[in-house]
N, C-alpha and C positions, 0 to 999 in steps of 0.2 A: 458644590463639588463633591463627587463621588469619593468614599472612602474604601479603600482596599485593605480588608482585614486579613491578616495571617494567623493561622492556627499552627503553632511550630512543632506542637506534640503530635499533630496529625499528618502523617507523611508516608510514601511509599517509594520504593525504589523503581527507577525507569532506565533502561539500559539502550545502548545504541542499536540494537537489533530490534526494538520496537516499531521504528520506522523504515520499513523496507520498500521495494518496488518490485516490479513485474517485467518479465518478458514472455510473450507468446509467439508462436509461429502464425501471425496473421498480418495481413497488409505489408507494410514495409518496417515493422518493428525490427526484424532480424535482418533481412535482405535489404540493403542501402540504409539501414538504419544503424545496426552494430556492425554488421558485416559487408563489406564491399572490397574485395580484392583489388579492384582497378581504380580505387579512390587515391588520389594524390598523397593522402595522409595514412594510407593502410600500413599495417604492421606486416612482416613476414607472414604472419598466420590469416591476413585477410581482414583484420579488424579495423574499423575506422579509428585513426589515432585521434580526430577530433573529438570525436564523442567519447573516447576513453578519458581524454583530458576533462570533459565536463563531468562525467561520472565520478572521476576520482576527486573533483573539486566539490561535487555535491556531498560526499561522505557516506554515501549509502552502503551498508554492511549486509543487509538482508535482500535476497533477490529470490522470488518464484519463477519457475521454469518448469516445463515448456508450454505450460497452458494450465488452466482455461479449458474452453470447449474443445480445443483441438486434441486434448489428452484423450477424449471418449472413444477415439478411433485409433490412436497413436501407437504405432509399433517402435519401441524404442530401439530394437536391434538394427533398424533401417539407417540408423544415424551414426554408426560406427564403423571403424575400419577405413579401408582405402577409399577416398572420396570418389575417385573415377569410377567404382563399381557400385556406389550407393544407388539403390533403387530410386526413381522418381515416382511419387504416389499422388494420389488426388486426395487433397486436404478437404474433406467433406463439410468440415465445421465452417470454413470460411470460403469455400468455392474457389479454390486456387489450386495450383500444381505446385507441390513441395518437392524441391530437389534435394533436400537432406545434405546439402553441403555444409550447414552448420549443424552439428549434433552435440551428443552428450558431452565428448571429449573435448570440442572446441568450446563449448560452454564453460568448462572448469578453466580451460587455458584463458578464456576471456575473464571470468571472474578474479583469477590472480593478477592479471595485468590492470584490473579495474579496482582492486583493493576491496573486493566483496569477500567477506569470509564466513557468511553465514547463508549458503544456498538453501533453498526448498525446493524438493522435487515432487512432481504429481505423478501418480501412477494411473494407468488406465483401468479403471473399474466399470468402464462402460461397455466395451467390447471384449474385454479380457477380463482376467482375474487373479488368483492367487498365485499360481505358478510364474507367471509373467512378472508380477511385482517382486517375487523372490529372486527371479533370474537378474532383473534389474538391480535388486538390492546387492546381489552378489557381486555383479560387474563393478558396481559403484564403490561398495565399502569392503568387498571380501579382501581377507587377508591371508587365507590359508591356500595351499596347494589344491584348488580346485577349478572347474572348467571355465566359468564365466570370468572368475578373478584371473585366471592365466590368460584369458583372451584379452584382458584389459592390459596386463602385461605385454602380451605380444603386440598390442596395438601401440605400445611405446610410453605406457604409464604404470611404472613399478608400484607406486605407492597408492594405497586405496584413497578414495577422495574424503571419506568420513563425513558423509551428510548426515546431519541429525534429524531434520526435520523432512517428513513425507506427508504428503496430502493424499488421502484415500479416495482419489477421484476428484471430481469437478461439476458442481450444479446438477447433479442427477435427478432432482426434484423438477427440473425446468421442461417445460414442453418442446423447446427448441433443441434439447439436449439428445446426441446420439446415444441410444440405448437407456433412454429414460427408465427410471425404477421406482417402484413403491417404496415408502420408506421401511417397512418391515425387510423386503428383500434386499435393500441397499444395506440397512443397519446390519442384517446378519452377514453379508459379504464383508462389509468394512471390518466387522468384528473379528471375523475368521483371518481376514487378510492381515490386520494389524497384530493378531496374537502370533501368526506364522512368521512375519517379519521380525517380530522381538525375540522369537525363538533363534532366529538367525543371527540377529545383532541387537542386543539388550540395551544398547546405548542409545538407540534411536528414539524419537517421540512421533507421534502420528497425530494428524489433524482430520476430523471427522468432517464430512460435507454436511453444513447445515443449510438453511433455506437460501435459495439464490438470491431473494430480494423480500422484504417484507410485504411488497405490493403482490405476492402471489396470494391466492386464496388458501393455500396449504400452509402458510405462515401462520403461527409458529408450531402448528400441530405436527409439522415435519420434524423439527428439531426434538420435540418431546419423544416421538416415536423412535427416532433412530439413537438417541441417546439411551433409550431403555434397552436397546438391542446390544449397544456397543460400549456403555460407559465404563465397564470394568478394564477394558483393553485399548482405550484411546486416550490421549492427554489433551487434546484441543477440540473445540468445535468451531467450524469455520463461519464467519460472516461475510457477507457480500452486500454492497448497496452503491447505487450510482444515482446522482441527482441531476436532473436536466431541466432546464426552465420551462420546457415546452413538452416534456414526455406524458404519456399517458399513466393514470395512476395504477394501472394494471399492465405489467409489461408483457403479459401474454395476449394483449389486445393491441391492434394496430393504431386505434383512433387515438390523436393528440388532443390535448387540452388546451385551454387558453393559457398563455405565457404568464408566469408569475409576475406580479408587479415588484419593484426593487425590494422593498422592506420584506416581502413574503419570501423572497429568493434568499435573501441575506441570512433568513431565520430558519432556513431548511435543514441547517446542521443540528436544530434540536431534534431532528428524526434520528440522527446518530446516537445522541445521549439515550433516546427512548429504546432504541432498538437494542443497545449494548445492556441497558438494564432489564429488558424484556428476556434476552437470550440468557443471561445471568441468572435471573429468577427461575426460569425453566431448568436450567442446568443444576440449581441447587435444590429444586423440588425431585429431581431424577436422584440426586445425592441421598436425599432423606428416605426415597422410596426405596433405594437400593441399600440402604444403611451403610453408606460407603464413607470412609474417612478421607477420600480424595475430593478435592475442589477441582472442578473442569476449568481449564483456562481457555481462553478465546484468541483465535486468530483472525483478525478482520483483514483476510487476506486478498480482498478486492474492493477497493473504495476509490471515489473521485467524483469532481464534477463532470459532465458528460455533454458533448455536442456531437451531432450528427458529421459525418465524414464531409470534408472539402472536396474530396477527390471522387470522380465517377467511376463506380464500380467496373471491373473488367473482368466478369467470372471466367475462371478456367485459364487464366494467364498465370505466369508465374509472378507470385507475390501480389495477388489481387489487391488492389487497394480498398480497404474498407476503413480508411483511416484518415489522419492529418486534420488537425484543427488548431486553431489560435484560441487562447484564453485571455480575456480582457480583465480589468481590475475588478469588475464585479464579481466575475468568476472566482478571481483570486482571493478576494475577501471571504467568500464562502468556503473555499478551500481551506483557508487558514482556521475557520471555525470548525470545520470538520476535523482537522488535524487536533485542534484544542479538545474536541470530544473525545478522541482517542487517548491524548495525553492524559485528561481528566481522569479516565478510567483506566489507567495504567497499571492499577492494582489488580485488574482482571484481565485486561487485554495485554497480552504479552508478545504478540507479534501482529504486525500488519503490512500490508502490501499496497501502496499507491499503484493503481494500474491505468496506464502502463509507461514504461521508462521512456519509450522512443516512439515517435509518430502516430500511435493511437492514442487520442485523448492524452497526450504525452507531457512529460517534463521538457524533453529535448526533442526539437525539430531537426530534420535533416532534409536536404536536396541532394538528389542521385548525382553524384560527382562534383557536388558543390559545397556550400557551407553547413555547419551544425551551429545552433544557436537554443537559447531555452525560453520556454514559455515562462511567465512571472511565477507560476506556481512553484516551479524549481527552486526559488529564491526563499519561498515560505519554508519548504522542506529543508533546504541547506541550513537556514538560520537555527531550526530545530535541531537537526543533526548536529550542528556545531557544538551545542551545548550538553549533548547527551554523552556520559562517560560512565566508568564503572563506579562512580562514587555520586551520580546524579539522583535526586529525589524531587517528586511533586509534592509541594507544602500545600495543605488545604487553604482554601481562600474563600473570600466572598466580598461582594461590593454592596455597600449600603449607601443610602441617600443619592443612588445612582438614576439617571433617567431610563424609562422602559418605554416601549410602544407596542401597539395591537394591531393585528390585521384580521381579516376575515378568518383565516386559518389558525394564527398564533396569538396568544394572549400574553401581555406582559413580557415582552422579549427586552432584556437589556441592551440597550444600546452599545455598551462595551461588553466584550466577551474576553474573558482572560483565564490565563493558568499561570500560577508560579513555580518555578522550579529553583532548587538549591543545588548548585553544581558542586560544592564542596568548597568553593572559594568565592561565590557569587551569589547573589540572588537575581534571577532572570524573570523578568514579567513579559510574557507573550500576550498580546492584546489586538483585537480587532475593534475598529470602530465602525459600527455599522451605519452612522449616522453623518449628515453632511457637516455639521458644525464640530469642531474642535471641541474635546472633552478633557476636563482637568481631573486628576485623581491625586489623593494624598494616601499615605501609607506609613505605617510605623513597622520597620522591618526589625528581625530578631537580634541584628547585630548591628554594630556601629560600621559606618560606611567610609572606606579609604578613598574610593574614586568610582567612576561610572561613565557610561556613555549610552547613546540611543541610536537605533537606526530604524528606518521605516522603508514600506513601500506606499508611494502616493501617486497620484495623478488624477487624469479623467477618467471616468468610469468605463468608457469605451476604448481606453488605450490597450494596445497589444505590443507584444515584441514581434516584428516582421523581419525578414530577411534584409530588408533595406535599412530597418532601425531595430537592431536586434537587442538594444539596452534602454528601450522606453521605460520598462518598468522592471526596477533592479532593487536590491536592499541598498540604501543609501544613508551616509551619515546624517544625523538630525542635530543641529545645534541648539535645539529648544530646551533640552534638558539642563537644568541648573542643579548640580550634585552638592549638597550640603555635607562638606567632608566633615568627620567627626561626629556625625549624628545619625541617630536611626530613623528620624522623621524625614520623609522626602516627598517631594510633589513631582507630577510629570502631566505635559499636555500632550495630548495624542490628536493629532490632524484628522480632520474629517475624511470618511473613508480611506482608511489606512490599516496594514499591518503593521505593528510596531513591536521591536524587541528591545527592552530597557534591561540594562546590566548595571548592578549595583555590587561592586567588588568590596569584601569585608576582610 
């Protein structure tokens, strides 16, 4: 039997903003995803009511917008004012026609209805620069009698939106990116943009573009170089990573590799732990070189499991599909371990955005004019968000006497991947069982337990939530947990191939 050891004096705060999501103008994320005025559930603003209901139930508070690659040629001014007169543009990032019917003000209306209170905006530092970032900031946050702030008021939005977090561009190291830059030129531009934006609004925090993926040859030298240019004037460095069972080891090459076997695939979350540690180490080296007192925070603002689109692309149509996929139980278990890697590093990673919320490698799937339902990964994120609050902390923990396995790529992989959280009234154990067989763990908790319960996601590895069967994989109550009331000592059995949430109230 594996023993779960808790180190109660070693803990750090984690807050609801840690786990967010992402909306980008690509595929059907926006149009027929969250915005479809002709849908039977549509609100007066044209927002899909069925999707809003799912987003509110998810509990997500942080949301990044409007991209992504889309932002590197984005003109935010096209998206405000009278919808009838907004220009239609070519979205060169995703080969589609952008109608701009959903823009900045609609985004803030939508977030209010979705109970999202921590938006993150991305400015265009690809084809544009400092002036445009300042104009957008003034429109969004401006509170004085000035031109852009007055235009927002004229458009019917009297109060500033008060956006705190701003991404200084997106993936500008990537060869796929419009207006790709060298680290030196990007670092200088980002530094001066952040400096200027903070002169306008000292309450904001800015996020520097880090490496788009650890699979580029420029990783991690890009991170070192841009931090050397901009360390003093930014607050976060961004991380991105997607894991596909079939993808190339180098995302700038087209060739695919052989598919991972299941044990290797389920262990790939270890790449997240490694990447976070590496980026933190580089940031700390720059801190030392700069003789700085500031510790750079990390925003893991794009992460997910990845599948290629199940819809055939239709270039230069409106809302060209480059999206839409199902996730099965194997994907869901890997997603759970990815989330645990972020949670485990919540002392350094203070923001993260699962990408994307709707239709593109999504939490939520929609049919145009039809139903909306959730991929099983939705329920993993929901179960974490449910337990995050202003009092939640991660408690350091380890497993002893546990089973490990090894693959050609990874050695000594724990069959059980886990993180322990203290909510202020309960100890919650999040756990992935990467193995086929059930695993039993014992633990001595820091407080006497009054009650408890267990929920899990289980099924066949290839199970999916389809439009016909949307609840095949959801978080379900599990009766296998016997709580020893009045005791600190507890045991629990985790089903094979499962995501489990064990709650012990004290």
